[in-house]
C-alpha positions as a Markdown table, in Angstrom:
| # | Residue | x | y | z |
|---|---|---|---|---|
| 1 | Glu | 1.4 | 13.9 | -4.5 |
| 2 | Ser | -1.8 | 11.9 | -3.6 |
| 3 | Gly | -1.3 | 9.0 | -6.1 |
| 4 | Ser | -3.0 | 7.9 | -9.3 |
| 5 | Glu | -6.3 | 6.0 | -9.2 |
| 6 | Asp | -6.4 | 4.9 | -12.8 |
| 7 | Ile | -4.8 | 5.3 | -16.1 |
| 8 | Asp | -5.9 | 4.8 | -19.8 |
| 9 | Ile | -3.3 | 4.8 | -22.5 |
| 10 | Leu | -4.3 | 5.6 | -26.1 |
| 11 | Pro | -2.8 | 3.8 | -29.2 |
| 12 | Asn | -0.8 | 6.9 | -29.9 |
| 13 | Gly | 1.0 | 6.9 | -26.5 |
| 14 | Leu | -1.0 | 9.5 | -24.6 |
| 15 | Ala | -1.8 | 8.4 | -21.2 |
| 16 | Phe | -4.8 | 10.0 | -19.1 |
| 17 | Ile | -4.4 | 9.6 | -15.3 |
| 18 | Ser | -7.0 | 10.2 | -12.7 |
| 19 | Ser | -5.9 | 11.2 | -9.2 |
| 20 | Gly | -7.5 | 12.3 | -6.0 |
| 21 | Leu | -10.0 | 9.4 | -5.1 |
| 22 | Lys | -11.4 | 10.0 | -1.6 |
| 23 | Tyr | -13.2 | 6.9 | -0.3 |
| 24 | Pro | -14.7 | 6.2 | 3.2 |
| 25 | Gly | -12.0 | 4.2 | 5.1 |
| 26 | Leu | -9.3 | 4.9 | 2.7 |
| 27 | His | -6.5 | 7.2 | 3.7 |
| 28 | Ser | -6.2 | 10.4 | 1.9 |
| 29 | Phe | -2.9 | 12.3 | 1.7 |
| 30 | Ala | -4.6 | 15.4 | 0.4 |
| 31 | Pro | -8.2 | 15.4 | 1.9 |
| 32 | Asp | -8.9 | 18.9 | 1.0 |
| 33 | Lys | -7.5 | 18.9 | -2.6 |
| 34 | Pro | -10.0 | 18.2 | -5.4 |
| 35 | Gly | -9.4 | 15.4 | -7.9 |
| 36 | Glu | -7.4 | 15.8 | -10.9 |
| 37 | Ile | -6.8 | 14.6 | -14.3 |
| 38 | Phe | -3.2 | 14.5 | -15.8 |
| 39 | Leu | -1.8 | 13.9 | -19.2 |
| 40 | Met | 1.4 | 12.1 | -20.0 |
| 41 | Asp | 3.1 | 11.6 | -23.4 |
| 42 | Leu | 4.7 | 8.2 | -23.2 |
| 43 | Asn | 6.6 | 8.9 | -26.6 |
| 44 | Glu | 8.8 | 11.5 | -24.8 |
| 45 | Asp | 12.3 | 10.7 | -23.8 |
| 46 | Asn | 11.3 | 11.9 | -20.2 |
| 47 | Pro | 7.6 | 11.7 | -19.9 |
| 48 | Arg | 6.1 | 13.8 | -17.2 |
| 49 | Ala | 2.6 | 14.1 | -16.0 |
| 50 | Val | 1.0 | 17.4 | -16.7 |
| 51 | Glu | -2.4 | 18.6 | -14.9 |
| 52 | Leu | -5.0 | 19.3 | -17.3 |
| 53 | Arg | -7.1 | 22.3 | -16.8 |
| 54 | Ile | -10.8 | 21.6 | -16.2 |
| 55 | Ser | -13.4 | 23.9 | -17.8 |
| 56 | Arg | -15.1 | 26.6 | -15.9 |
| 57 | Gly | -18.4 | 25.9 | -14.5 |
| 58 | Phe | -17.4 | 22.4 | -13.5 |
| 59 | Asp | -18.0 | 21.7 | -9.8 |
| 60 | Leu | -14.3 | 21.0 | -9.0 |
| 61 | Ala | -14.6 | 21.0 | -5.3 |
| 62 | Ser | -16.7 | 17.8 | -5.4 |
| 63 | Phe | -14.6 | 16.1 | -8.2 |
| 64 | Asn | -13.6 | 12.8 | -6.9 |
| 65 | Pro | -12.6 | 10.6 | -10.0 |
| 66 | His | -12.8 | 6.8 | -9.6 |
| 67 | Gly | -11.5 | 5.4 | -12.9 |
| 68 | Ile | -11.0 | 6.8 | -16.3 |
| 69 | Ser | -12.0 | 5.7 | -19.8 |
| 70 | Thr | -11.4 | 7.2 | -23.3 |
| 71 | Tyr | -13.2 | 6.9 | -26.5 |
| 72 | Val | -11.5 | 7.1 | -29.7 |
| 73 | Asp | -13.8 | 8.0 | -32.7 |
């Protein structure tokens, strides 16, 4: 809906996508909507992005993701 800002793909084919960046001077298609993180399994025949639920207690109203990285241990 508001586009993705960044994507990080793990070796197993899972992709994490950040969305909802709000930046001064950059048009926002959903200015009142908080940022989101999506998960997409690229191994599926018809992959689709699924919004991940963010833990309670997190300040979701000010979540403004710019980029995304993963760490595999």
